[in-house]
C-alpha positions in Angstrom: -5.6 -8.4 17.4 -4.4 -10.8 14.8 -3.0 -9.4 11.5 -1.4 -10.7 8.4 2.3 -10.2 9.3 1.8 -10.4 13.0 -1.3 -11.0 15.0 -2.3 -9.0 18.0 -4.5 -9.9 20.8 -5.7 -7.1 22.9 -7.3 -7.0 26.2 -8.3 -4.0 28.1 -6.9 -3.8 31.6 -6.3 -1.1 34.2 -8.5 1.5 35.8 -6.3 4.2 34.3 -5.3 5.5 30.9 -1.7 6.5 30.8 -1.4 9.9 29.1 1.4 11.8 27.6 1.2 15.1 25.8 3.0 15.8 22.5 5.7 17.5 24.6 7.8 15.5 27.0 5.9 16.7 30.0 3.9 13.8 31.5 0.3 14.1 32.6 -1.3 12.4 35.5 -3.1 9.1 34.8 -6.7 9.7 33.9 -9.2 7.4 35.6 -11.3 5.6 32.9 -14.5 6.2 34.9 -14.0 9.9 34.7 -14.7 9.8 31.0 -16.8 6.7 30.5 -18.7 6.5 33.7 -18.8 3.7 36.3 -21.5 1.6 34.7 -20.5 -1.4 32.6 -20.3 -0.7 28.8 -21.2 2.9 29.1 -19.0 5.1 27.0 -20.8 7.6 24.8 -19.6 9.3 21.6 -18.4 12.4 23.5 -16.2 10.3 25.8 -14.8 8.3 22.9 -14.0 11.4 20.9 -12.2 12.7 23.9 -10.0 9.6 24.0 -9.4 9.8 20.3 -8.3 13.5 20.5 -6.2 13.0 23.7 -4.2 10.0 22.5 -4.2 10.3 18.7 -4.8 14.0 18.0 -7.9 13.4 15.7 -11.1 15.5 16.2 -13.6 13.0 14.8 -14.0 9.4 13.7 -14.0 8.3 10.1 -16.2 6.0 8.1 -17.5 3.1 10.2 -15.0 3.5 13.1 -17.4 4.7 15.7 -20.0 2.0 14.8 -17.4 -0.7 15.1 -16.1 0.7 18.4 -19.6 0.9 19.9 -20.4 -2.6 18.7 -17.5 -4.3 20.5 -17.9 -2.1 23.6 -21.4 -3.4 23.8 -20.1 -7.0 23.8 -21.1 -7.7 20.2 -19.1 -9.6 17.5 -18.3 -7.4 14.5 -17.1 -7.9 10.9 -15.7 -4.7 9.5 -14.8 -4.2 5.9 -12.8 -1.1 5.6 -10.3 0.1 2.8 -6.6 0.2 3.3 -5.8 3.5 5.1 -9.3 3.7 6.5 -8.2 3.5 10.1 -9.0 -0.1 11.1 -6.6 0.0 14.0 -8.7 2.7 15.8 -11.6 0.1 16.0 -9.7 -1.8 18.7 -7.2 0.8 20.0 -10.0 3.1 21.3 -11.9 0.3 23.0 -8.6 -0.8 24.7 -8.4 2.7 26.2 -12.0 2.9 27.1 -12.4 -0.2 29.3 -10.6 -2.4 31.8 -8.8 -5.4 30.4 -6.5 -6.3 27.6 -7.0 -6.4 23.8 -5.3 -9.1 21.7 -3.8 -7.9 18.4 -0.5 -7.2 16.3 2.0 -4.6 14.9 2.2 -0.8 15.6 3.6 -1.4 19.1 6.4 1.2 18.8 4.0 3.9 17.6 1.6 3.2 20.5 4.4 3.3 23.1 5.4 6.7 21.8 1.9 7.9 22.6 2.2 6.5 26.1 -0.1 3.5 25.5 1.0 0.2 27.1 1.4 -2.2 24.2 3.6 -5.2 23.6 4.2 -7.8 20.8 4.5 -11.5 21.5 6.1 -14.0 19.0 7.6 -17.4 19.3 10.7 -16.1 17.5 11.6 -13.3 19.9 14.2 -13.7 22.7 12.8 -15.7 25.7 13.7 -13.1 28.2 11.4 -10.6 26.5 8.5 -13.1 26.4 9.0 -13.9 30.1 8.9 -10.2 31.0 5.5 -9.9 29.2 4.2 -13.1 30.8 5.2 -11.8 34.3 3.1 -8.7 33.7 0.1 -10.8 32.5 0.4 -13.1 35.5 0.6 -10.1 38.0 -2.4 -9.0 40.0 -2.9 -5.9 37.9 -1.3 -6.1 34.4 -0.1 -2.8 32.9 -0.8 -3.9 29.3 -3.7 -2.4 27.3 -2.9 -4.1 23.9 -1.1 -7.3 23.3 -0.1 -8.1 19.7 0.4 -11.8 18.8 0.8 -14.0 15.8 -1.8 -16.6 14.8 0.9 -19.2 15.0 1.5 -18.4 18.7 -2.3 -18.5 19.5 -2.3 -22.1 18.2 0.2 -23.3 20.8 -1.0 -25.0 23.9 1.2 -22.9 26.2 -0.2 -19.6 25.0 -3.8 -21.0 25.0 -3.2 -21.8 28.7 -2.2 -18.1 29.3 -5.3 -16.9 27.5 -7.6 -19.2 29.6 -6.1 -17.9 32.8 -6.5 -14.3 31.7 -10.1 -15.0 30.7 -10.9 -16.6 34.0 -9.6 -13.5 35.8 -11.8 -11.3 33.6 -8.8 -9.6 31.9 -9.6 -10.4 28.3 -12.0 -7.9 26.8 -11.6 -8.1 23.1 -10.0 -10.1 20.3 -9.3 -8.2 17.1 -8.3 -10.1 14.0 -6.7 -8.0 11.3 -6.5 -9.3 7.6 -9.4 -11.6 8.6 -9.8 -12.7 5.0 -6.7 -14.9 5.4 -8.9 -17.3 7.4 -11.0 -18.2 4.3 -10.1 -21.0 2.0 -12.0 -19.0 -0.7 -9.7 -16.0 -0.4 -6.6 -15.3 -2.5 -4.4 -15.0 0.6 -5.4 -18.0 2.7 -3.1 -18.9 5.6 -3.7 -22.2 7.5 -2.5 -20.6 10.8 -5.5 -18.2 10.6 -7.9 -21.2 10.3 -6.9 -22.3 13.8 -8.3 -19.1 15.2 -11.7 -20.8 15.0 -10.9 -22.4 18.4 -11.0 -19.0 20.2 -14.8 -18.9 20.3 -15.0 -22.2 22.3 -12.2 -21.4 24.7 -13.2 -17.7 25.2 -17.0 -17.7 24.7 -17.8 -14.3 26.2 -15.1 -12.3 24.6 -16.3 -10.2 21.6 -14.4 -10.8 18.3 -13.7 -8.0 15.9 -12.8 -9.2 12.4 -11.1 -6.6 10.2 -10.2 -6.7 6.5 -9.8 -4.4 3.5 -10.8 -7.1 1.0 -13.5 -9.7 1.2 -16.0 -10.8 -1.5 -19.4 -11.9 -0.2 -18.4 -15.6 -0.2 -15.2 -14.8 1.8 -17.1 -12.7 4.2 -19.6 -15.5 5.0 -16.7 -18.0 5.3 -14.9 -15.7 7.8 -18.0 -15.2 9.9 -18.7 -18.9 10.0 -15.1 -20.0 10.6 -14.7 -17.6 13.6 -18.2 -18.6 14.9 -19.2 -15.0 15.2 -22.6 -14.7 16.9 -25.1 -12.4 15.2 -22.2 -10.1 14.2 -22.7 -6.5 13.3 -21.5 -6.2 9.7 -20.0 -2.8 8.7 -18.8 -1.8 5.3 -17.1 1.5 4.6 -17.1 3.2 1.3 -14.1 2.4 -0.9 -14.6 5.6 -3.0 -11.5 7.8 -3.0 -12.7 11.3 -4.1 -9.1 12.4 -4.5 -8.4 9.7 -7.1 -9.7 10.2 -10.7 -9.7 7.5 -13.3 -9.8 8.4 -17.0 -9.5 6.3 -20.2 -7.6 8.0 -23.0 -7.6 6.3 -26.4 -4.6 6.9 -28.7 -5.2 8.9 -32.0 -5.1 6.9 -35.1 -1.9 7.4 -37.0 
C-alpha cells in the first residue's frame, strides 16, 4: 500500500495465517484454506468476518469495507472514498490475511506485528542491514511477509522495480493498495510528484489489482486518479461522511 507519509505495498503470501491471542499464549498457525476454501478467490463473508474477529477483535465490517475487500479478492481494481477514521486499512489488511501472496502498502507496521501479522516497512532512508533482511525474505522460496509498506519514492527506483518484477513473476504479488490516492492528482490540493510515478505499476504488474484509497476527492480528482493509475473498470465505492455524533448549530449573537 502507498500512503501519504509512507507508502505500503502489500502482497499476500503464505499458506498460513500466524495467529496470536490477546494473551501471550500463541496459537497454532491456521491454514488459509480452512477458512476460505481451496478454490481461487473463494472467501465468503462468514470467513472474512472470522478473520476480522480473530485478528482485530471486531464483530462486523463498517461502511464499504466488505465491498472493497470482496472487489480486490475477486481481482478487480477499486477506488474507495472513505472518511478519516472509516477503517480504510481493513480494506487491504483483511485480503492480505485471506490469500496467498504479499500486499504492498505503508505505516501501521508495529501495530500489525503486535497482532502477530507479518508486516514490514521499506524506505530508502532506513539502515541498509534492515533493508537487506527484508529483501532476503522476499527472495526466499517462501517469504513470511503478508504486508510490505513502502514509499512512492522507493517504488520509483529501478532497484525496487526489479524486486517487484521478480515477485510478480513468482506469483507473490497479490494486491497493491495506495493510500491518500488523491495525492496523485494534479487537480488535488495535496499533489505529490512521487505519487504520479505510480502510474507505471499497471504496465509492469498488469494482473495485480490496485486498490486506491482516500478520504478526500472531488469528482474531478477521482477521475484523474482512476485515469492516472490506469484502473480497469474499477469498482467505485463511496462511504457516507455523515457523523451522527457530531452536531452543527449556528447561534447568532443578541443585538446589544
